[in-house]
C-alpha positions, -999 to 999 in steps of 0.1 A, spaced: 460 676 -1 465 666 36 432 676 50 397 669 36 372 691 53 336 680 52 312 709 56 274 714 59 268 750 53 293 769 75 295 741 101 325 717 99 313 682 106 346 663 106 381 663 92 397 632 77 435 633 79 452 617 49 485 599 55 515 607 34 549 589 33 574 605 58 602 624 41 628 647 55 617 676 33 580 674 43 588 670 80 612 700 84 586 723 100 579 697 127 613 681 135 639 656 122 634 623 104 658 598 120 671 575 93 703 563 77 694 574 42 712 606 33 732 608 66 769 616 69 786 583 74 821 575 87 839 545 100 844 541 138 855 514 163 885 504 143 865 501 111 841 475 126 812 499 126 798 528 105 784 558 123 754 575 107 762 609 123 740 637 137 706 623 128 687 646 151 693 676 174 680 671 210 669 703 227 661 712 262 652 746 275 659 735 311 694 741 324 686 718 353 669 690 332 682 657 321 679 637 288 662 603 293 662 572 271 632 550 277 615 521 258 578 522 251 561 488 243 532 499 222 501 483 207 480 496 177 449 517 182 417 505 167 411 520 132 398 543 121 415 562 148 396 590 166 420 618 174 410 629 209 442 644 221 473 663 208 502 671 230 534 692 229 566 697 249 571 735 248 608 736 259 622 702 248 624 678 219 611 643 219 622 614 197 606 580 188 627 553 171 615 518 163 636 490 179 621 462 159 615 480 126 578 488 132 560 514 112 541 541 129 518 571 121 529 606 130 502 633 133 518 668 138 510 705 140 536 731 136 550 749 167 537 784 169 504 777 151 472 771 170 465 734 177 435 732 154 425 703 131 431 725 100 468 728 110 476 691 114 494 668 89 500 631 91 527 608 79 536 571 79 571 559 86 587 530 66 598 510 96 634 521 94 626 558 103 622 575 136 612 611 144 624 639 167 599 665 174 611 701 177 601 719 210 565 731 208 555 708 179 520 695 185 518 657 181 496 627 188 508 600 212 526 572 194 504 554 168 520 521 159 508 498 131 524 467 146 529 459 183 565 465 193 592 484 212 601 521 205 631 539 219 620 573 233 645 601 240 630 630 260 637 652 290 628 655 327 632 683 352 652 682 384 643 659 413 636 622 417 601 622 400 594 622 363 588 659 355 582 666 318 572 699 302 539 690 287 507 706 274 477 690 257 445 699 238 415 677 237 391 671 207 356 656 207 349 621 193 342 624 155 359 657 151 391 643 136 396 607 123 425 589 106 421 561 82 451 541 71 451 534 33 453 497 24 486 487 8 
């Protein structure tokens, strides 16, 4: 079970999101898991490299937009995490890939469903996995477990300023929390 709903009568007091290991099968409704395991592999560069091919499909609904590659240097949130915000990019995908092998938490809600706490799921990566969110997938900003760098692939609109398709929904403190199980 991914959600534990604590109720007093008919009033929902809080929701505790349980974290599951990230797998391709479980993540299909939300996007792509970016990892070498299970990928199509072939030799390239005169046999000096192996290409792990077609790990994620980047999407942009803007004909005049551009794909961007950025690096986020991220620090862990204090735990237990209070989920105060979920965001989505309605017309483009967004990918996060650890540069230094850092693990991170993914909180997601399926595109097309209301952004409510009952519709959210959470996963933990193994340090060698990244994620690519499908357009419209609700997600929490990057939640790293160790400070480090993360490659981010997303999109911007036309013009010299950063112009990203973006929507967010806010939650009140104590409404949704996340506790990482001890290993």
